[in-house]
Structures are given as C-alpha cells and as structure tokens.
N, C-alpha and C positions, 0 to 999 in steps of 0.2 A: 613418661608414661605414654604408651601408645593406645589410642582409642580406635576401636574397630567399628565404630558407628552402631553399636548395639543399643537398641532402644529398650527402655523398661516397658514390659508388656502391661497394657492397661486391661484390668479385669472389669468387664461390663456386667452390670446387674440388670436383670429384667424385673420390672415391678408391675403389679396390677394395683391401680388406685381407684377407690370408689369415693365419690363425692356426693353429698346430699345437703341441700339447703334451700332457702328461699331464693327463687329466681330473680334476677335483676339484669338490666342491660349492661353489657360489657363483662359479664361473668366469665364466659369462655375465654375472652381476651386476657382477663386477669390470671386465670389458671394457666393458660398457655405461656404468658409472660414469666410467671414464677418458674415454670418448668424450664424454659429457655435460659433465663438468668442464672439458674442453678445447674447448668450443664446437662440437662436432660434432653432426650430426644423422644418426641411424641410419636409412637409407632402406630397405634390404632385406638379407636374409641367407639363408644356407643353412648350418646348423650340424649337426654329427653327432658321435656318440660311437661310436668304432670300436676294439675291442680295448683298452679302457682309455685311449684317447687322444681328445682333443677336436680336431676339425678344423672350421674355420669359414671362410666367405667372407662378407664384409660390405661392402655399398656404403654409403659415408658421404659427407656433404657438410659442408664446413668452409670458413669464410671464409679467404681467402688470408692475411690478417694473423695468423691463429692457426695457420697450417699447420705451421710448424717446431715450435712447442711441442706441438701435437697429435701430430706424428710422434714426437717425443722421449718423450712420455708413453706412447704405445703401445709403443714399443720398450723402455721401462722395465718393462713387465709381467714379473714374475718367472717363470722356467721355461717361457717360451713363445717359439716362433719366429714372428716377426711380419714380414710382407712388405707393403709399401705401394706401390701403383701408382697413378699418376694416370690417371683414366678418360679415354677418348676421347669427348668430348661433341660433337665436330664431325661425327660420323657421322650422316647423315640417316636417321631411322627409316623403314624400309620396311614397309608393311603386308603381312605374309605370313600365310597360314593357319597357325594353331598347333593341333596335335592332341596329345592324350595317348594314346600307345599303351601298352596293358597287355599285356606279353609274358610268357608262361609256357612252360616246357619243361624237359626233363631237363638238369641242369647238367653242364657239361664244360669243360675248359680251352679258351679261345678263343671262347666264345660271344659275349662282348661285342664282340670284334674283328669277328666275322662280322656281327653286327647293325649295327655302326657302318659297316662297309664297304658293306653293301647300301644303307643310308640315304644315305651319301655318293654312291654311284654313281647313285642316283636324283635327285641334285641337291638333296636335303633336308639339313637341319642339325639335329643334336641340341643343344637349348639347355638341357636339364636331364635328368638321369638318376639315378633312385633304384633301386637293385637290391639283391637279397639272395639268399642261398642258404639253403634250409631243407629239412628232411626232409619227404617227402610222407607224409601221414597213412596209416597202414596199409600202407605200402610200404617205408618206410625208405630209399628212394633219394633222393639230393639233387635238389631242384627249384630251378631258376633262375626268379626272378620279377623283373620290372622295370616301372617306369612311365617312359617316355621322352617328354618333351615335344619335339616335332619341328616345325620350321618348314618348310612346303612351299612351293616356288617357285610362282609363278603358272602355272596350266595343268597342274600335276601333281595327278592324282586320288589320293586317299588309298588307294583300292583297289589301285592299282599298287604302292604301298609295302607294303601288307599282304600281297599275293600274293607279292611278292619276298621278304619276311621269312619267310613261312610255307614258301617253297620251300627254305629252308636245310636243313630236316630235317622229317620227318613228325610229330615230336612237339611242334613249336613252335606255340603258339596265340597269335594277336595279335587283340586287341579294341581298340576306340576308346572311351575313357572320355568320357562326355558331361559338359560343364561345367555 
C-alpha cells in the first residue's frame, strides 16, 4: 500500500464559555490548566471580579475529537457554574467602524438602559461595555463611568451618536478614546 502523506483533517470547534462562581486565588490558573490539558486553545476572554465572585467569558478552540472530554473537564471544575455554547463561525464578518466611547455622568438607576437604547435606536451595537460607579472626588456623589465599544453601521457619523447620548441629560459627557 502506498501512502501519499494525506493527513486526516482536524475539525476545530469554536466555543464560548461562561463561568460564574465564588472568586479564589488561582482560579484563572485552574481554568486555563483544564483548557490546556484537554487540548483547548484559549483565544480571547473577558474576566471580572465582582462582589467576591468571578465572572468570565472565554472563547476557546478545540478539536472536535476532544470536544466531549473537554466539556466534561470544564463542567467538573468545583464550585463553578459553567456554560458552554458552540460559536457561530458561519457568520460573515462585516467591517464596521468600531469606536470606544468614554461616558461619564451622575449615576442613577436606568442610566445603562438609556445609553443602550440610544445606541440601538441609532442603528449601532454595543460589543463591549465596562462600567463602574464611584464617588466623585470632593463631591461624594456617585459618578457613573463606562467605556463602551460600539460598532457603527456604514454611513453613521460618530458625532450623531455622541450628540444623542449627551442629549439624555445635561451632566453626561461622551468622549471618543483614540486607539
């Protein structure tokens, strides 16, 4: 029998993993070790510590032949709620303008909903949002601050979005962070 050096094609699966649980030292190391030991490749992530809890979203790639063992190992992590979703890799990437809006204003209930509503009504999409509440120096009042990565559809000028956001209330300031 003659071998022509044909390799079996490895089918890779893209996964989105969400993890929630009580935070502890070494948790990210434990998660990353399980991923590596089970033939996964950590592609990207967003990890946070909030009120004593760990919350993470991780994009991983793993060969289909290792998928079940990979999922079993992740689900076996102690004291963590793990959810694994197969990524939709058939979506054609569309080149949209991405901007980081830096938003600051007096905090109040509903501010995130108002911002999200304005951005959606302009036809834009929030792809990442990091926000926090903190006390204003020398004032003691709570200040809302956020960095929102927003995808703008073709033809939408960033100034339209900034003006619409700033029209929510007179104390809201929106700047564009330069990359």
